[in-house]
PDB file of N, CA, C and O in Angstrom:
ATOM      1  N   MET A   1     -42.206   9.939 -17.402  1.00  0.00           N
ATOM      2  CA  MET A   1     -42.459  11.031 -18.315  1.00  0.00           C
ATOM      3  C   MET A   1     -42.626  12.331 -17.538  1.00  0.00           C
ATOM      4  O   MET A   1     -43.186  12.374 -16.443  1.00  0.00           O
ATOM      5  N   THR A   2     -42.122  13.366 -18.151  1.00  0.00           N
ATOM      6  CA  THR A   2     -42.309  14.695 -17.573  1.00  0.00           C
ATOM      7  C   THR A   2     -43.701  15.199 -17.947  1.00  0.00           C
ATOM      8  O   THR A   2     -44.347  14.636 -18.830  1.00  0.00           O
ATOM      9  N   PRO A   3     -44.164  16.250 -17.284  1.00  0.00           N
ATOM     10  CA  PRO A   3     -45.505  16.775 -17.602  1.00  0.00           C
ATOM     11  C   PRO A   3     -45.685  17.158 -19.072  1.00  0.00           C
ATOM     12  O   PRO A   3     -46.803  17.124 -19.586  1.00  0.00           O
ATOM     13  N   ASP A   4     -44.599  17.521 -19.750  1.00  0.00           N
ATOM     14  CA  ASP A   4     -44.737  17.897 -21.162  1.00  0.00           C
ATOM     15  C   ASP A   4     -44.534  16.719 -22.113  1.00  0.00           C
ATOM     16  O   ASP A   4     -44.437  16.917 -23.324  1.00  0.00           O
ATOM     17  N   GLY A   5     -44.470  15.499 -21.583  1.00  0.00           N
ATOM     18  CA  GLY A   5     -44.423  14.297 -22.408  1.00  0.00           C
ATOM     19  C   GLY A   5     -43.042  13.786 -22.764  1.00  0.00           C
ATOM     20  O   GLY A   5     -42.921  12.783 -23.468  1.00  0.00           O
ATOM     21  N   ARG A   6     -42.008  14.444 -22.299  1.00  0.00           N
ATOM     22  CA  ARG A   6     -40.650  13.968 -22.584  1.00  0.00           C
ATOM     23  C   ARG A   6     -40.272  12.852 -21.612  1.00  0.00           C
ATOM     24  O   ARG A   6     -40.780  12.816 -20.491  1.00  0.00           O
ATOM     25  N   PRO A   7     -39.384  11.935 -22.027  1.00  0.00           N
ATOM     26  CA  PRO A   7     -38.949  10.872 -21.108  1.00  0.00           C
ATOM     27  C   PRO A   7     -38.207  11.458 -19.913  1.00  0.00           C
ATOM     28  O   PRO A   7     -37.480  12.442 -20.050  1.00  0.00           O
ATOM     29  N   ASN A   8     -38.388  10.865 -18.764  1.00  0.00           N
ATOM     30  CA  ASN A   8     -37.713  11.314 -17.545  1.00  0.00           C
ATOM     31  C   ASN A   8     -36.352  10.635 -17.473  1.00  0.00           C
ATOM     32  O   ASN A   8     -36.254   9.466 -17.099  1.00  0.00           O
ATOM     33  N   ARG A   9     -35.321  11.356 -17.825  1.00  0.00           N
ATOM     34  CA  ARG A   9     -33.968  10.790 -17.842  1.00  0.00           C
ATOM     35  C   ARG A   9     -33.259  10.935 -16.498  1.00  0.00           C
ATOM     36  O   ARG A   9     -32.264  10.256 -16.248  1.00  0.00           O
ATOM     37  N   SER A  10     -33.758  11.805 -15.641  1.00  0.00           N
ATOM     38  CA  SER A  10     -33.062  12.048 -14.382  1.00  0.00           C
ATOM     39  C   SER A  10     -33.062  10.819 -13.484  1.00  0.00           C
ATOM     40  O   SER A  10     -32.104  10.611 -12.741  1.00  0.00           O
ATOM     41  N   ARG A  11     -34.095  10.011 -13.530  1.00  0.00           N
ATOM     42  CA  ARG A  11     -34.135   8.806 -12.701  1.00  0.00           C
ATOM     43  C   ARG A  11     -33.021   7.842 -13.114  1.00  0.00           C
ATOM     44  O   ARG A  11     -32.359   7.276 -12.244  1.00  0.00           O
ATOM     45  N   GLY A  12     -32.799   7.643 -14.391  1.00  0.00           N
ATOM     46  CA  GLY A  12     -31.729   6.768 -14.865  1.00  0.00           C
ATOM     47  C   GLY A  12     -30.356   7.321 -14.531  1.00  0.00           C
ATOM     48  O   GLY A  12     -29.459   6.576 -14.138  1.00  0.00           O
ATOM     49  N   ALA A  13     -30.196   8.610 -14.686  1.00  0.00           N
ATOM     50  CA  ALA A  13     -28.913   9.236 -14.379  1.00  0.00           C
ATOM     51  C   ALA A  13     -28.615   9.142 -12.893  1.00  0.00           C
ATOM     52  O   ALA A  13     -27.473   8.908 -12.498  1.00  0.00           O
ATOM     53  N   ALA A  14     -29.639   9.325 -12.070  1.00  0.00           N
ATOM     54  CA  ALA A  14     -29.444   9.230 -10.618  1.00  0.00           C
ATOM     55  C   ALA A  14     -29.047   7.815 -10.221  1.00  0.00           C
ATOM     56  O   ALA A  14     -28.177   7.626  -9.371  1.00  0.00           O
ATOM     57  N   ALA A  15     -29.677   6.829 -10.830  1.00  0.00           N
ATOM     58  CA  ALA A  15     -29.340   5.436 -10.525  1.00  0.00           C
ATOM     59  C   ALA A  15     -27.914   5.124 -10.967  1.00  0.00           C
ATOM     60  O   ALA A  15     -27.170   4.455 -10.249  1.00  0.00           O
ATOM     61  N   ASP A  16     -27.531   5.610 -12.152  1.00  0.00           N
ATOM     62  CA  ASP A  16     -26.162   5.402 -12.629  1.00  0.00           C
ATOM     63  C   ASP A  16     -25.151   6.061 -11.700  1.00  0.00           C
ATOM     64  O   ASP A  16     -24.110   5.480 -11.393  1.00  0.00           O
ATOM     65  N   PHE A  17     -25.460   7.271 -11.257  1.00  0.00           N
ATOM     66  CA  PHE A  17     -24.568   7.983 -10.348  1.00  0.00           C
ATOM     67  C   PHE A  17     -24.418   7.219  -9.038  1.00  0.00           C
ATOM     68  O   PHE A  17     -23.306   7.058  -8.536  1.00  0.00           O
ATOM     69  N   ALA A  18     -25.536   6.747  -8.480  1.00  0.00           N
ATOM     70  CA  ALA A  18     -25.491   6.012  -7.212  1.00  0.00           C
ATOM     71  C   ALA A  18     -24.687   4.730  -7.355  1.00  0.00           C
ATOM     72  O   ALA A  18     -23.921   4.370  -6.460  1.00  0.00           O
ATOM     73  N   GLU A  19     -24.857   4.041  -8.473  1.00  0.00           N
ATOM     74  CA  GLU A  19     -24.114   2.801  -8.708  1.00  0.00           C
ATOM     75  C   GLU A  19     -22.617   3.080  -8.837  1.00  0.00           C
ATOM     76  O   GLU A  19     -21.796   2.348  -8.285  1.00  0.00           O
ATOM     77  N   THR A  20     -22.270   4.126  -9.558  1.00  0.00           N
ATOM     78  CA  THR A  20     -20.862   4.492  -9.728  1.00  0.00           C
ATOM     79  C   THR A  20     -20.236   4.903  -8.403  1.00  0.00           C
ATOM     80  O   THR A  20     -19.103   4.528  -8.101  1.00  0.00           O
ATOM     81  N   ARG A  21     -20.972   5.668  -7.623  1.00  0.00           N
ATOM     82  CA  ARG A  21     -20.466   6.103  -6.316  1.00  0.00           C
ATOM     83  C   ARG A  21     -20.254   4.907  -5.389  1.00  0.00           C
ATOM     84  O   ARG A  21     -19.256   4.840  -4.672  1.00  0.00           O
ATOM     85  N   SER A  22     -21.192   3.971  -5.408  1.00  0.00           N
ATOM     86  CA  SER A  22     -21.075   2.775  -4.580  1.00  0.00           C
ATOM     87  C   SER A  22     -19.852   1.950  -4.986  1.00  0.00           C
ATOM     88  O   SER A  22     -19.119   1.456  -4.131  1.00  0.00           O
ATOM     89  N   ALA A  23     -19.640   1.806  -6.287  1.00  0.00           N
ATOM     90  CA  ALA A  23     -18.475   1.062  -6.773  1.00  0.00           C
ATOM     91  C   ALA A  23     -17.180   1.750  -6.350  1.00  0.00           C
ATOM     92  O   ALA A  23     -16.217   1.080  -5.979  1.00  0.00           O
ATOM     93  N   ALA A  24     -17.149   3.067  -6.403  1.00  0.00           N
ATOM     94  CA  ALA A  24     -15.956   3.809  -5.985  1.00  0.00           C
ATOM     95  C   ALA A  24     -15.697   3.634  -4.493  1.00  0.00           C
ATOM     96  O   ALA A  24     -14.547   3.504  -4.073  1.00  0.00           O
ATOM     97  N   GLN A  25     -16.753   3.629  -3.694  1.00  0.00           N
ATOM     98  CA  GLN A  25     -16.596   3.435  -2.246  1.00  0.00           C
ATOM     99  C   GLN A  25     -16.073   2.033  -1.942  1.00  0.00           C
ATOM    100  O   GLN A  25     -15.221   1.863  -1.069  1.00  0.00           O
ATOM    101  N   ARG A  26     -16.583   1.028  -2.660  1.00  0.00           N
ATOM    102  CA  ARG A  26     -16.083  -0.339  -2.457  1.00  0.00           C
ATOM    103  C   ARG A  26     -14.616  -0.444  -2.856  1.00  0.00           C
ATOM    104  O   ARG A  26     -13.831  -1.090  -2.162  1.00  0.00           O
ATOM    105  N   ALA A  27     -14.242   0.182  -3.964  1.00  0.00           N
ATOM    106  CA  ALA A  27     -12.851   0.153  -4.416  1.00  0.00           C
ATOM    107  C   ALA A  27     -11.935   0.847  -3.412  1.00  0.00           C
ATOM    108  O   ALA A  27     -10.833   0.369  -3.143  1.00  0.00           O
ATOM    109  N   GLU A  28     -12.383   1.964  -2.860  1.00  0.00           N
ATOM    110  CA  GLU A  28     -11.586   2.685  -1.857  1.00  0.00           C
ATOM    111  C   GLU A  28     -11.421   1.852  -0.592  1.00  0.00           C
ATOM    112  O   GLU A  28     -10.334   1.809  -0.016  1.00  0.00           O
ATOM    113  N   ALA A  29     -12.488   1.192  -0.158  1.00  0.00           N
ATOM    114  CA  ALA A  29     -12.402   0.343   1.037  1.00  0.00           C
ATOM    115  C   ALA A  29     -11.419  -0.797   0.800  1.00  0.00           C
ATOM    116  O   ALA A  29     -10.618  -1.119   1.678  1.00  0.00           O
ATOM    117  N   ALA A  30     -11.474  -1.404  -0.371  1.00  0.00           N
ATOM    118  CA  ALA A  30     -10.548  -2.492  -0.692  1.00  0.00           C
ATOM    119  C   ALA A  30      -9.107  -1.987  -0.718  1.00  0.00           C
ATOM    120  O   ALA A  30      -8.199  -2.674  -0.249  1.00  0.00           O
ATOM    121  N   ARG A  31      -8.894  -0.784  -1.266  1.00  0.00           N
ATOM    122  CA  ARG A  31      -7.545  -0.204  -1.319  1.00  0.00           C
ATOM    123  C   ARG A  31      -7.007   0.052   0.081  1.00  0.00           C
ATOM    124  O   ARG A  31      -5.837  -0.212   0.360  1.00  0.00           O
ATOM    125  N   GLN A  32      -7.857   0.565   0.956  1.00  0.00           N
ATOM    126  CA  GLN A  32      -7.428   0.833   2.327  1.00  0.00           C
ATOM    127  C   GLN A  32      -7.102  -0.458   3.065  1.00  0.00           C
ATOM    128  O   GLN A  32      -6.153  -0.501   3.848  1.00  0.00           O
ATOM    129  N   ILE A  33      -7.865  -1.492   2.827  1.00  0.00           N
ATOM    130  CA  ILE A  33      -7.594  -2.774   3.483  1.00  0.00           C
ATOM    131  C   ILE A  33      -6.266  -3.340   2.990  1.00  0.00           C
ATOM    132  O   ILE A  33      -5.468  -3.829   3.789  1.00  0.00           O
ATOM    133  N   ARG A  34      -6.022  -3.279   1.679  1.00  0.00           N
ATOM    134  CA  ARG A  34      -4.744  -3.765   1.148  1.00  0.00           C
ATOM    135  C   ARG A  34      -3.580  -2.956   1.708  1.00  0.00           C
ATOM    136  O   ARG A  34      -2.538  -3.519   2.044  1.00  0.00           O
ATOM    137  N   ALA A  35      -3.748  -1.644   1.810  1.00  0.00           N
ATOM    138  CA  ALA A  35      -2.697  -0.795   2.383  1.00  0.00           C
ATOM    139  C   ALA A  35      -2.460  -1.153   3.840  1.00  0.00           C
ATOM    140  O   ALA A  35      -1.313  -1.209   4.284  1.00  0.00           O
ATOM    141  N   GLY A  36      -3.525  -1.396   4.585  1.00  0.00           N
ATOM    142  CA  GLY A  36      -3.403  -1.801   5.985  1.00  0.00           C
ATOM    143  C   GLY A  36      -2.670  -3.117   6.135  1.00  0.00           C
ATOM    144  O   GLY A  36      -1.864  -3.289   7.050  1.00  0.00           O
ATOM    145  N   ARG A  37      -2.951  -4.046   5.236  1.00  0.00           N
ATOM    146  CA  ARG A  37      -2.250  -5.341   5.268  1.00  0.00           C
ATOM    147  C   ARG A  37      -0.764  -5.153   4.988  1.00  0.00           C
ATOM    148  O   ARG A  37       0.077  -5.785   5.626  1.00  0.00           O
ATOM    149  N   THR A  38      -0.444  -4.289   4.040  1.00  0.00           N
ATOM    150  CA  THR A  38       0.957  -4.021   3.721  1.00  0.00           C
ATOM    151  C   THR A  38       1.671  -3.431   4.928  1.00  0.00           C
ATOM    152  O   THR A  38       2.787  -3.834   5.253  1.00  0.00           O
ATOM    153  N   VAL A  39       1.025  -2.476   5.594  1.00  0.00           N
ATOM    154  CA  VAL A  39       1.600  -1.889   6.808  1.00  0.00           C
ATOM    155  C   VAL A  39       1.796  -2.969   7.862  1.00  0.00           C
ATOM    156  O   VAL A  39       2.854  -3.038   8.487  1.00  0.00           O
ATOM    157  N   ALA A  40       0.794  -3.809   8.066  1.00  0.00           N
ATOM    158  CA  ALA A  40       0.885  -4.865   9.079  1.00  0.00           C
ATOM    159  C   ALA A  40       2.035  -5.819   8.772  1.00  0.00           C
ATOM    160  O   ALA A  40       2.728  -6.267   9.685  1.00  0.00           O
ATOM    161  N   ASN A  41       2.240  -6.131   7.505  1.00  0.00           N
ATOM    162  CA  ASN A  41       3.314  -7.050   7.118  1.00  0.00           C
ATOM    163  C   ASN A  41       4.703  -6.454   7.318  1.00  0.00           C
ATOM    164  O   ASN A  41       5.678  -7.193   7.452  1.00  0.00           O
ATOM    165  N   HIS A  42       4.804  -5.130   7.340  1.00  0.00           N
ATOM    166  CA  HIS A  42       6.110  -4.488   7.459  1.00  0.00           C
ATOM    167  C   HIS A  42       6.349  -3.810   8.805  1.00  0.00           C
ATOM    168  O   HIS A  42       7.421  -3.251   9.033  1.00  0.00           O
ATOM    169  N   SER A  43       5.371  -3.853   9.689  1.00  0.00           N
ATOM    170  CA  SER A  43       5.552  -3.204  10.994  1.00  0.00           C
ATOM    171  C   SER A  43       6.286  -4.140  11.952  1.00  0.00           C
ATOM    172  O   SER A  43       6.251  -5.361  11.802  1.00  0.00           O
ATOM    173  N   LEU A  44       6.940  -3.547  12.927  1.00  0.00           N
ATOM    174  CA  LEU A  44       7.737  -4.313  13.880  1.00  0.00           C
ATOM    175  C   LEU A  44       6.882  -4.973  14.954  1.00  0.00           C
ATOM    176  O   LEU A  44       7.158  -6.099  15.368  1.00  0.00           O
ATOM    177  N   ASP A  45       5.847  -4.273  15.403  1.00  0.00           N
ATOM    178  CA  ASP A  45       4.959  -4.801  16.440  1.00  0.00           C
ATOM    179  C   ASP A  45       3.625  -4.059  16.356  1.00  0.00           C
ATOM    180  O   ASP A  45       3.426  -3.231  15.467  1.00  0.00           O
ATOM    181  N   ALA A  46       2.716  -4.358  17.282  1.00  0.00           N
ATOM    182  CA  ALA A  46       1.380  -3.755  17.255  1.00  0.00           C
ATOM    183  C   ALA A  46       1.442  -2.238  17.408  1.00  0.00           C
ATOM    184  O   ALA A  46       0.680  -1.519  16.761  1.00  0.00           O
ATOM    185  N   ASN A  47       2.332  -1.752  18.251  1.00  0.00           N
ATOM    186  CA  ASN A  47       2.455  -0.308  18.447  1.00  0.00           C
ATOM    187  C   ASN A  47       2.965   0.369  17.174  1.00  0.00           C
ATOM    188  O   ASN A  47       2.450   1.411  16.770  1.00  0.00           O
ATOM    189  N   ASP A  48       3.966  -0.223  16.557  1.00  0.00           N
ATOM    190  CA  ASP A  48       4.497   0.303  15.306  1.00  0.00           C
ATOM    191  C   ASP A  48       3.398   0.328  14.246  1.00  0.00           C
ATOM    192  O   ASP A  48       3.266   1.304  13.507  1.00  0.00           O
ATOM    193  N   ARG A  49       2.616  -0.736  14.175  1.00  0.00           N
ATOM    194  CA  ARG A  49       1.506  -0.818  13.216  1.00  0.00           C
ATOM    195  C   ARG A  49       0.505   0.313  13.438  1.00  0.00           C
ATOM    196  O   ARG A  49       0.106   0.991  12.492  1.00  0.00           O
ATOM    197  N   ARG A  50       0.102   0.511  14.696  1.00  0.00           N
ATOM    198  CA  ARG A  50      -0.860   1.577  15.012  1.00  0.00           C
ATOM    199  C   ARG A  50      -0.318   2.944  14.612  1.00  0.00           C
ATOM    200  O   ARG A  50      -1.037   3.761  14.036  1.00  0.00           O
ATOM    201  N   GLU A  51       0.951   3.187  14.919  1.00  0.00           N
ATOM    202  CA  GLU A  51       1.554   4.481  14.585  1.00  0.00           C
ATOM    203  C   GLU A  51       1.615   4.696  13.074  1.00  0.00           C
ATOM    204  O   GLU A  51       1.302   5.781  12.583  1.00  0.00           O
ATOM    205  N   LEU A  52       2.016   3.667  12.346  1.00  0.00           N
ATOM    206  CA  LEU A  52       2.098   3.788  10.892  1.00  0.00           C
ATOM    207  C   LEU A  52       0.719   4.004  10.275  1.00  0.00           C
ATOM    208  O   LEU A  52       0.557   4.856   9.401  1.00  0.00           O
ATOM    209  N   LEU A  53      -0.266   3.244  10.721  1.00  0.00           N
ATOM    210  CA  LEU A  53      -1.626   3.417  10.202  1.00  0.00           C
ATOM    211  C   LEU A  53      -2.141   4.818  10.490  1.00  0.00           C
ATOM    212  O   LEU A  53      -2.780   5.443   9.643  1.00  0.00           O
ATOM    213  N   SER A  54      -1.859   5.304  11.683  1.00  0.00           N
ATOM    214  CA  SER A  54      -2.299   6.642  12.065  1.00  0.00           C
ATOM    215  C   SER A  54      -1.624   7.705  11.201  1.00  0.00           C
ATOM    216  O   SER A  54      -2.281   8.642  10.748  1.00  0.00           O
ATOM    217  N   MET A  55      -0.322   7.565  10.970  1.00  0.00           N
ATOM    218  CA  MET A  55       0.411   8.524  10.142  1.00  0.00           C
ATOM    219  C   MET A  55      -0.129   8.564   8.719  1.00  0.00           C
ATOM    220  O   MET A  55      -0.170   9.619   8.087  1.00  0.00           O
ATOM    221  N   LEU A  56      -0.540   7.406   8.227  1.00  0.00           N
ATOM    222  CA  LEU A  56      -1.046   7.320   6.859  1.00  0.00           C
ATOM    223  C   LEU A  56      -2.528   7.643   6.753  1.00  0.00           C
ATOM    224  O   LEU A  56      -3.070   7.736   5.652  1.00  0.00           O
ATOM    225  N   GLY A  57      -3.185   7.814   7.896  1.00  0.00           N
ATOM    226  CA  GLY A  57      -4.610   8.114   7.883  1.00  0.00           C
ATOM    227  C   GLY A  57      -5.469   6.935   7.484  1.00  0.00           C
ATOM    228  O   GLY A  57      -6.567   7.107   6.955  1.00  0.00           O
ATOM    229  N   LEU A  58      -4.968   5.734   7.740  1.00  0.00           N
ATOM    230  CA  LEU A  58      -5.703   4.525   7.378  1.00  0.00           C
ATOM    231  C   LEU A  58      -6.521   4.018   8.550  1.00  0.00           C
ATOM    232  O   LEU A  58      -6.118   4.175   9.702  1.00  0.00           O
ATOM    233  N   PRO A  59      -7.673   3.408   8.268  1.00  0.00           N
ATOM    234  CA  PRO A  59      -8.452   2.822   9.353  1.00  0.00           C
ATOM    235  C   PRO A  59      -7.692   1.650   9.959  1.00  0.00           C
ATOM    236  O   PRO A  59      -6.862   1.025   9.298  1.00  0.00           O
ATOM    237  N   GLY A  60      -7.976   1.366  11.193  1.00  0.00           N
ATOM    238  CA  GLY A  60      -7.319   0.254  11.857  1.00  0.00           C
ATOM    239  C   GLY A  60      -6.321   0.701  12.898  1.00  0.00           C
ATOM    240  O   GLY A  60      -5.810  -0.125  13.654  1.00  0.00           O
ATOM    241  N   ALA A  61      -6.029   1.993  12.957  1.00  0.00           N
ATOM    242  CA  ALA A  61      -5.124   2.490  13.983  1.00  0.00           C
ATOM    243  C   ALA A  61      -5.746   2.279  15.353  1.00  0.00           C
ATOM    244  O   ALA A  61      -5.042   2.043  16.335  1.00  0.00           O
ATOM    245  N   ASP A  62      -7.063   2.364  15.412  1.00  0.00           N
ATOM    246  CA  ASP A  62      -7.825   2.090  16.628  1.00  0.00           C
ATOM    247  C   ASP A  62      -8.559   0.772  16.405  1.00  0.00           C
ATOM    248  O   ASP A  62      -9.384   0.690  15.495  1.00  0.00           O
ATOM    249  N   PRO A  63      -8.291  -0.266  17.203  1.00  0.00           N
ATOM    250  CA  PRO A  63      -8.920  -1.567  16.975  1.00  0.00           C
ATOM    251  C   PRO A  63     -10.443  -1.510  16.925  1.00  0.00           C
ATOM    252  O   PRO A  63     -11.066  -2.354  16.281  1.00  0.00           O
ATOM    253  N   ASP A  64     -11.052  -0.533  17.591  1.00  0.00           N
ATOM    254  CA  ASP A  64     -12.508  -0.434  17.575  1.00  0.00           C
ATOM    255  C   ASP A  64     -13.037   0.079  16.239  1.00  0.00           C
ATOM    256  O   ASP A  64     -14.214  -0.112  15.931  1.00  0.00           O
ATOM    257  N   THR A  65     -12.191   0.724  15.445  1.00  0.00           N
ATOM    258  CA  THR A  65     -12.643   1.259  14.161  1.00  0.00           C
ATOM    259  C   THR A  65     -12.058   0.506  12.981  1.00  0.00           C
ATOM    260  O   THR A  65     -12.276   0.897  11.834  1.00  0.00           O
ATOM    261  N   ALA A  66     -11.324  -0.557  13.235  1.00  0.00           N
ATOM    262  CA  ALA A  66     -10.722  -1.324  12.152  1.00  0.00           C
ATOM    263  C   ALA A  66     -11.815  -1.952  11.294  1.00  0.00           C
ATOM    264  O   ALA A  66     -12.777  -2.510  11.822  1.00  0.00           O
ATOM    265  N   PRO A  67     -11.668  -1.861   9.970  1.00  0.00           N
ATOM    266  CA  PRO A  67     -12.686  -2.449   9.104  1.00  0.00           C
ATOM    267  C   PRO A  67     -12.603  -3.965   9.118  1.00  0.00           C
ATOM    268  O   PRO A  67     -11.541  -4.542   9.350  1.00  0.00           O
ATOM    269  N   HIS A  68     -13.715  -4.588   8.873  1.00  0.00           N
ATOM    270  CA  HIS A  68     -13.732  -6.036   8.717  1.00  0.00           C
ATOM    271  C   HIS A  68     -13.387  -6.313   7.269  1.00  0.00           C
ATOM    272  O   HIS A  68     -13.999  -5.749   6.362  1.00  0.00           O
ATOM    273  N   ASP A  69     -12.406  -7.178   7.046  1.00  0.00           N
ATOM    274  CA  ASP A  69     -11.924  -7.359   5.684  1.00  0.00           C
ATOM    275  C   ASP A  69     -12.340  -8.679   5.058  1.00  0.00           C
ATOM    276  O   ASP A  69     -11.684  -9.144   4.126  1.00  0.00           O
ATOM    277  N   ARG A  70     -13.392  -9.284   5.533  1.00  0.00           N
ATOM    278  CA  ARG A  70     -13.865 -10.509   4.896  1.00  0.00           C
ATOM    279  C   ARG A  70     -14.386 -10.187   3.504  1.00  0.00           C
ATOM    280  O   ARG A  70     -14.997  -9.143   3.276  1.00  0.00           O
ATOM    281  N   HIS A  71     -14.134 -11.097   2.588  1.00  0.00           N
ATOM    282  CA  HIS A  71     -14.643 -11.015   1.221  1.00  0.00           C
ATOM    283  C   HIS A  71     -14.105  -9.819   0.451  1.00  0.00           C
ATOM    284  O   HIS A  71     -14.739  -9.360  -0.500  1.00  0.00           O
ATOM    285  N   VAL A  72     -12.961  -9.317   0.843  1.00  0.00           N
ATOM    286  CA  VAL A  72     -12.328  -8.232   0.099  1.00  0.00           C
ATOM    287  C   VAL A  72     -11.132  -8.831  -0.616  1.00  0.00           C
ATOM    288  O   VAL A  72     -10.297  -9.482   0.011  1.00  0.00           O
ATOM    289  N   PRO A  73     -11.039  -8.617  -1.930  1.00  0.00           N
ATOM    290  CA  PRO A  73      -9.920  -9.207  -2.661  1.00  0.00           C
ATOM    291  C   PRO A  73      -8.577  -8.689  -2.171  1.00  0.00           C
ATOM    292  O   PRO A  73      -8.433  -7.513  -1.838  1.00  0.00           O
ATOM    293  N   ALA A  74      -7.609  -9.575  -2.133  1.00  0.00           N
ATOM    294  CA  ALA A  74      -6.265  -9.200  -1.674  1.00  0.00           C
ATOM    295  C   ALA A  74      -5.479  -8.542  -2.765  1.00  0.00           C
ATOM    296  O   ALA A  74      -4.328  -8.162  -2.553  1.00  0.00           O
TER     297      ALA A  74
END
């Protein structure tokens, strides 16, 4: 409740916003992983894969920054 007795709606809205943002981030990560897999399936070799990922701005061009894709739907 606010000091004037009205219900505090900002807490619910903030939670909804955080949940929506988190879902969008998970969806984006899944999309990037699927795109990376597509690139990997069509690249000629590891160097070609790195170059293509880099050109597309996808993670994984550098093996140290490649995302872990366990439990991400294909």
